C-alpha positions as CSV (number, residue, x, y, z in Angstrom):
1,X,157.1,104.0,-90.6
2,X,156.9,101.5,-87.8
3,X,155.2,102.3,-84.5
4,X,157.4,103.4,-81.7
5,X,158.8,100.7,-79.3
6,X,156.8,101.0,-76.1
7,X,158.7,101.0,-72.8
8,X,156.8,101.4,-69.5
9,X,159.0,102.5,-66.6
10,X,158.0,102.2,-63.0
11,X,160.1,104.5,-60.9
12,X,160.2,107.0,-58.1
13,X,161.8,110.4,-58.6
14,X,163.8,110.2,-55.3
15,X,165.3,106.8,-56.4
16,X,168.9,107.5,-57.5
17,X,169.1,104.1,-59.2
18,X,166.1,105.1,-61.3
19,X,168.0,108.2,-62.5
20,X,171.1,106.1,-63.2
21,X,169.0,103.5,-65.0
22,X,167.5,106.3,-67.2
23,X,170.9,107.6,-68.1
24,X,172.2,104.1,-68.9
25,X,169.3,103.4,-71.2
26,X,169.8,106.8,-72.9
27,X,173.5,106.0,-73.4
28,X,172.5,102.8,-75.2
29,X,169.9,104.6,-77.3
30,X,172.5,107.0,-78.6
31,X,174.4,104.2,-80.3
32,X,173.9,102.5,-83.6
33,X,171.3,99.9,-84.6
34,X,168.8,101.2,-81.9
35,X,165.1,101.5,-82.6
36,X,164.3,104.7,-84.4
37,X,161.5,105.7,-82.0
38,X,160.9,104.9,-78.4
39,X,157.7,105.8,-76.5
40,X,158.3,105.9,-72.8
41,X,155.4,105.8,-70.3
42,X,156.3,106.6,-66.7
43,X,154.4,104.9,-63.9
44,X,154.5,105.6,-60.1
45,X,156.2,103.5,-57.4
46,X,156.5,105.3,-54.1
47,X,159.6,104.2,-52.1
48,X,158.2,105.8,-49.0
49,X,154.4,105.7,-49.3
50,X,154.0,106.5,-45.5
51,X,156.3,109.5,-45.6
52,X,154.6,112.6,-44.0
53,X,153.1,114.9,-46.6
54,X,155.7,117.6,-46.0
55,X,158.6,115.1,-46.0
56,X,161.4,114.6,-43.4
57,X,164.6,116.2,-42.6
58,X,167.0,114.2,-44.8
59,X,169.7,113.6,-42.2
60,X,167.2,112.1,-39.8
61,X,165.7,110.0,-42.5
62,X,169.0,108.6,-43.6
63,X,170.1,107.9,-40.0
64,X,166.9,106.0,-39.4
65,X,167.3,104.0,-42.6
66,X,171.0,103.2,-42.5
67,X,172.2,104.1,-39.0
68,X,174.0,107.3,-38.0
69,X,177.4,105.8,-38.4
70,X,177.1,104.6,-42.0
71,X,174.4,106.9,-43.4
72,X,177.0,108.8,-45.6
73,X,178.5,105.7,-47.2
74,X,175.6,104.9,-49.7
75,X,175.7,108.5,-50.8
76,X,179.4,108.4,-51.5
77,X,179.1,105.2,-53.5
78,X,176.1,106.5,-55.5
79,X,178.0,109.7,-56.3
80,X,180.7,107.7,-57.8
81,X,178.2,105.7,-59.9
82,X,176.5,108.9,-60.9
83,X,179.6,110.4,-62.3
84,X,180.1,107.4,-64.6
85,X,176.9,108.4,-66.4
86,X,177.1,112.2,-66.1
87,X,175.0,112.7,-63.0
88,X,176.4,115.2,-60.4
89,X,174.5,114.1,-57.3
90,X,174.0,117.0,-54.8
91,X,173.6,114.9,-51.7
92,X,175.5,117.3,-49.6
93,X,173.0,120.1,-50.3
94,X,169.8,118.1,-49.9
95,X,167.8,119.2,-46.8
96,X,164.7,117.1,-47.0
97,X,163.5,113.8,-48.2
98,X,160.1,114.5,-49.8
99,X,156.9,112.7,-50.1
100,X,156.7,112.0,-53.8
101,X,152.9,111.6,-54.3
102,X,152.4,115.1,-55.6
103,X,155.3,114.6,-58.0
104,X,153.7,111.5,-59.4
105,X,150.4,113.3,-59.8
106,X,152.3,115.9,-61.8
107,X,153.8,113.2,-63.9
108,X,150.4,111.8,-64.6
109,X,149.2,115.2,-65.7
110,X,152.3,115.5,-67.9
111,X,151.3,112.3,-69.7
112,X,147.9,113.9,-70.5
113,X,149.7,116.9,-71.9
114,X,152.2,114.8,-73.9
115,X,155.2,116.2,-71.9
116,X,155.9,113.3,-69.6
117,X,159.5,112.7,-70.5
118,X,160.4,116.3,-70.1
119,X,158.7,116.5,-66.7
120,X,160.4,113.3,-65.4
121,X,163.8,114.5,-66.5
122,X,163.2,117.9,-64.9
123,X,162.2,116.3,-61.6
124,X,165.2,114.0,-61.5
125,X,167.5,116.9,-62.3
126,X,165.8,119.2,-59.9
127,X,166.0,116.8,-56.9
128,X,169.3,115.1,-57.5
129,X,171.4,117.8,-59.0
130,X,169.8,121.0,-57.7
131,X,168.7,119.7,-54.3
132,X,165.2,121.0,-54.7
133,X,162.3,119.9,-52.5
134,X,160.1,118.2,-55.1
135,X,157.5,117.6,-52.4
136,X,156.7,121.3,-52.4
137,X,153.7,122.3,-54.6
138,X,155.3,125.6,-55.4
139,X,158.5,124.0,-56.7
140,X,156.5,121.4,-58.6
141,X,154.5,124.1,-60.3
142,X,157.7,126.0,-61.2
143,X,159.3,122.9,-62.7
144,X,156.1,122.0,-64.6
145,X,156.1,125.5,-66.1
146,X,159.8,125.1,-67.1
147,X,158.8,121.8,-68.7
148,X,156.1,123.4,-70.8
149,X,153.0,122.3,-69.0
150,X,149.8,124.2,-69.1
151,X,149.2,125.9,-65.7
152,X,145.5,125.1,-65.2
153,X,146.1,121.3,-65.7
154,X,149.0,121.5,-63.3
155,X,147.0,123.2,-60.6
156,X,144.2,120.6,-61.0
157,X,146.7,117.8,-60.8
158,X,148.3,119.2,-57.6
159,X,145.0,119.8,-55.8
160,X,142.2,117.7,-57.4
161,X,141.0,114.2,-56.7
162,X,141.3,112.9,-60.3
163,X,145.1,112.8,-60.2
164,X,145.2,111.2,-56.8
165,X,142.8,108.5,-57.8
166,X,144.7,107.8,-61.0
167,X,148.1,107.6,-59.3
168,X,146.7,105.3,-56.6
169,X,145.2,103.0,-59.3
170,X,148.5,103.0,-61.3
171,X,150.5,102.1,-58.2
172,X,148.1,99.3,-57.4
173,X,148.6,98.0,-61.0
174,X,152.3,97.8,-60.4
175,X,151.9,96.0,-57.1
176,X,149.6,93.4,-58.8
177,X,152.4,92.8,-61.3
178,X,154.6,91.9,-58.4
179,X,156.9,94.9,-58.7
180,X,158.9,95.2,-55.5
181,X,161.7,97.6,-56.5
182,X,162.5,100.2,-59.1
183,X,163.5,101.0,-61.8
184,X,161.3,98.4,-63.5
185,X,160.9,98.3,-67.2
186,X,158.1,96.6,-69.3
187,X,158.6,96.3,-73.0
188,X,155.9,95.4,-75.5
189,X,153.6,94.8,-72.5
190,X,155.3,91.4,-71.9
191,X,159.1,91.6,-71.3
192,X,160.0,92.7,-67.8
193,X,163.4,94.1,-66.8
194,X,164.3,94.9,-63.2
195,X,167.1,97.2,-62.2
196,X,169.4,99.8,-63.7
197,X,170.8,97.6,-66.4
198,X,174.1,98.7,-68.1
199,X,174.1,100.1,-71.6
200,X,175.4,96.9,-73.0
201,X,172.3,95.0,-71.9
202,X,170.1,97.4,-73.7
203,X,172.3,97.5,-76.8
204,X,171.8,93.7,-77.1
205,X,168.1,93.6,-76.1
206,X,166.5,96.5,-77.8
207,X,167.2,95.7,-81.4
208,X,165.9,92.2,-81.0
209,X,162.8,93.4,-79.2
210,X,162.2,96.1,-81.8
211,X,162.6,93.5,-84.6
212,X,160.0,91.3,-82.9
213,X,157.6,94.3,-82.6
214,X,158.1,95.1,-86.3
215,X,157.5,91.5,-87.3
216,X,154.3,91.4,-85.3
217,X,153.1,94.6,-86.9
218,X,153.7,93.2,-90.4
219,X,151.9,89.9,-89.6
220,X,148.9,91.7,-88.1
């Protein structure tokens, strides 16, 4: 059996395009002629690294970012895009825009516990479709438990220095790669894809990249 195709994804769990990009890639993977196995690795990219630790009231944040008069328009357009891929964005129920550093520390721990995909999915769903404050340690701990993570590791990730150091290092790696926006995908450690590409893009690209990976494995 060939090794799984490696895809590294830089994202932020409050980035709606990252959630859309995930769903579009998943739609492609459900089709025929796709690689039998994919190994995703999720890496941090904070959209708001200077956000206060307890986040901000979302209406104020959106007004500051887009202006009071037009702050609702991006949400309306994104809601339409989300419905195309089965996402029901709950923008009208969101109260706060969180600082996501703790969430990324949890994602790092989830990788150590081999549950990273499950945790990333739960965070996206929790924030965007349930309007949960994923900057809250208590909510993060609950979502981690629902995703099957071991509690002691979660507590250490949310409070200890190791996870903070690791996330900081991983973010710096992304910046050194020149990543300026997310989602950002790296395949086979060399092919870089920026943005939430449509399923058609992945249906064309993934079989060819998987074939290259398989050929390289045979040669080596």
